[in-house]
Kinemage of the C-alpha trace (Angstrom):
@kinemage 1
@onewidth
@group {chain A} dominant
@subgroup {mainchain}
@vectorlist {calphas} color= white
{ca met a 1} P 166.528 46.246 110.283
{ca asp a 2} L 166.362 50.027 110.366
{ca val a 3} L 164.343 52.121 107.938
{ca asn a 4} L 167.405 53.407 106.022
{ca his a 5} L 168.678 49.889 105.401
{ca arg a 6} L 165.228 48.805 104.271
{ca lys a 7} L 165.125 51.773 101.842
{ca leu a 8} L 168.574 50.816 100.545
{ca leu a 9} L 167.474 47.224 99.948
{ca asn a 10} L 164.362 48.459 98.138
{ca ser a 11} L 166.520 50.744 95.966
{ca leu a 12} L 168.866 47.847 95.205
{ca asn a 13} L 165.987 45.609 94.147
{ca asn a 14} L 164.550 48.362 91.932
{ca leu a 15} L 167.979 48.916 90.395
{ca lys a 16} L 168.391 45.193 89.700
{ca leu a 17} L 165.035 45.173 87.890
{ca ala a 18} L 165.888 48.329 85.918
{ca val a 19} L 169.234 46.865 84.791
{ca thr a 20} L 167.480 43.657 83.720
{ca arg a 21} L 164.882 45.634 81.749
{ca leu a 22} L 167.623 47.722 80.111
{ca glu a 23} L 169.427 44.531 79.132
{ca glu a 24} L 166.206 43.252 77.542
{ca ala a 25} L 165.847 46.485 75.561
{ca leu a 26} L 169.453 46.305 74.363
{ca ser a 27} L 168.793 42.854 72.896
{ca glu a 28} L 165.988 44.159 70.652
{ca asp a 29} L 166.237 45.247 66.990
{ca ala a 30} L 167.477 48.839 67.017
{ca thr a 31} L 166.258 49.513 63.474
{ca asn a 32} L 162.843 50.169 64.995
{ca pro a 33} L 162.672 53.782 66.254
{ca leu a 34} L 160.307 52.720 69.059
{ca ile a 35} L 162.981 50.332 70.340
{ca val a 36} L 165.585 53.117 70.235
{ca asp a 37} L 163.284 55.460 72.140
{ca gly a 38} L 162.313 52.807 74.673
{ca thr a 39} L 165.912 51.781 75.276
{ca ile a 40} L 166.944 55.378 75.862
{ca gln a 41} L 164.004 55.836 78.246
{ca arg a 42} L 165.083 52.753 80.188
{ca phe a 43} L 168.659 54.062 80.250
{ca glu a 44} L 167.488 57.407 81.676
{ca phe a 45} L 165.477 55.624 84.351
{ca thr a 46} L 168.345 53.256 85.195
{ca ile a 47} L 170.909 56.055 85.538
{ca glu a 48} L 168.502 57.911 87.818
{ca leu a 49} L 168.111 54.811 89.990
{ca phe a 50} L 171.871 54.236 89.943
{ca trp a 51} L 172.870 57.568 91.404
{ca lys a 52} L 170.082 57.524 93.988
{ca thr a 53} L 170.965 53.967 95.038
{ca leu a 54} L 174.656 54.826 95.218
{ca lys a 55} L 173.749 57.885 97.302
{ca arg a 56} L 171.852 55.658 99.765
{ca ala a 57} L 174.653 53.093 99.863
{ca leu a 58} L 177.254 55.801 100.453
{ca gln a 59} L 175.061 57.284 103.169
{ca ser a 60} L 175.062 53.906 104.914
{ca glu a 61} L 178.875 54.197 104.905
{ca gly a 62} L 178.717 57.684 106.435
{ca ile a 63} L 179.365 59.554 103.173
{ca glu a 64} L 176.864 62.300 102.332
{ca thr a 65} L 176.240 63.365 98.728
{ca lys a 66} L 173.654 65.728 97.289
{ca thr a 67} L 173.964 65.586 93.505
{ca pro a 68} L 174.247 62.799 90.945
{ca lys a 69} L 177.791 63.910 90.089
{ca glu a 70} L 178.835 63.878 93.764
{ca ala a 71} L 177.370 60.393 94.236
{ca leu a 72} L 179.263 59.043 91.224
{ca lys a 73} L 182.530 60.706 92.258
{ca glu a 74} L 182.270 59.354 95.816
{ca ala a 75} L 181.343 55.860 94.564
{ca tyr a 76} L 184.455 55.983 92.390
{ca gln a 77} L 186.548 57.073 95.380
{ca ala a 78} L 185.093 54.145 97.352
{ca gly a 79} L 186.294 51.780 94.617
{ca trp a 80} L 182.798 50.783 93.498
{ca leu a 81} L 183.132 52.248 89.976
{ca asn a 82} L 185.998 51.310 87.672
{ca asp a 83} L 185.835 54.256 85.295
{ca glu a 84} L 184.757 57.601 86.727
{ca ser a 85} L 184.828 59.391 83.367
{ca ala a 86} L 182.527 56.751 81.797
{ca trp a 87} L 179.998 57.222 84.598
{ca leu a 88} L 180.140 60.995 84.281
{ca gln a 89} L 179.606 60.594 80.519
{ca met a 90} L 176.591 58.353 81.245
{ca leu a 91} L 175.169 61.137 83.370
{ca lys a 92} L 175.839 63.661 80.592
{ca asp a 93} L 174.178 61.393 78.010
{ca arg a 94} L 171.181 60.952 80.303
{ca asn a 95} L 170.875 64.716 80.687
{ca glu a 96} L 171.111 65.280 76.926
{ca thr a 97} L 168.459 62.705 76.073
{ca ser a 98} L 166.026 63.871 78.712
{ca his a 99} L 166.102 67.524 77.614
{ca thr a 100} L 166.081 67.292 73.831
{ca tyr a 101} L 165.307 64.820 71.079
{ca asn a 102} L 167.498 64.477 68.055
{ca glu a 103} L 167.504 61.267 65.983
{ca glu a 104} L 171.255 61.376 65.317
{ca leu a 105} L 172.035 62.019 68.988
{ca ala a 106} L 169.663 59.211 69.995
{ca arg a 107} L 171.506 56.709 67.791
{ca glu a 108} L 174.865 57.915 69.122
{ca ile a 109} L 173.737 57.559 72.719
{ca leu a 110} L 172.253 54.128 71.996
{ca ala a 111} L 175.718 53.034 70.850
{ca his a 112} L 177.155 54.469 74.078
{ca ile a 113} L 174.590 52.550 76.152
{ca his a 114} L 175.771 49.284 74.577
{ca gln a 115} L 179.334 50.200 75.605
{ca tyr a 116} L 178.315 51.256 79.126
{ca phe a 117} L 176.101 48.303 79.889
{ca pro a 118} L 178.752 45.775 81.062
{ca glu a 119} L 180.003 48.281 83.673
{ca met a 120} L 176.447 49.139 84.702
{ca lys a 121} L 175.670 45.457 85.228
{ca arg a 122} L 178.929 44.841 87.117
{ca val a 123} L 178.340 47.758 89.492
{ca ser a 124} L 174.708 46.826 90.135
{ca glu a 125} L 175.735 43.250 91.000
{ca phe a 126} L 178.620 44.483 93.171
{ca val a 127} L 176.468 46.869 95.213
{ca leu a 128} L 173.609 44.367 95.444
{ca asn a 129} L 175.961 41.672 96.776
{ca lys a 130} L 177.679 44.105 99.143
{ca tyr a 131} L 174.486 45.168 100.882
{ca gln a 132} L 172.234 42.135 100.566
{ca glu a 133} L 174.692 39.663 102.102
{ca gly a 134} L 174.333 41.086 105.582
{ca ser a 135} L 170.552 41.483 105.464
{ca ser a 136} L 169.382 37.892 105.150
């Protein structure tokens, strides 16, 4: 197994763990501000892992991307993402939460995360299955 494939598998495993941890956070009581903050932090981390993992996966297919937006657009073109605009909104939400804190915005984005999560889980499972099948 070459070094790039090993890095991709490592990214996929990290992404799987991040998605699982985000799912755990989403099941907690959101009336607690610490839970809201922690869930948003996990979302930021998961989105970061998503675009970097998709970038690596695309690279293994011969598609080069440099930015998070490029990686998401190319993953959509490859048929890996169902809703390009939702993924671009996830990226926008991640950028907003990581650069400013506003309680009202945090609650709004938490609601978005609940809506995004099924697609995030589906894509993580899809990419994990796609690249881990051939590596056993």
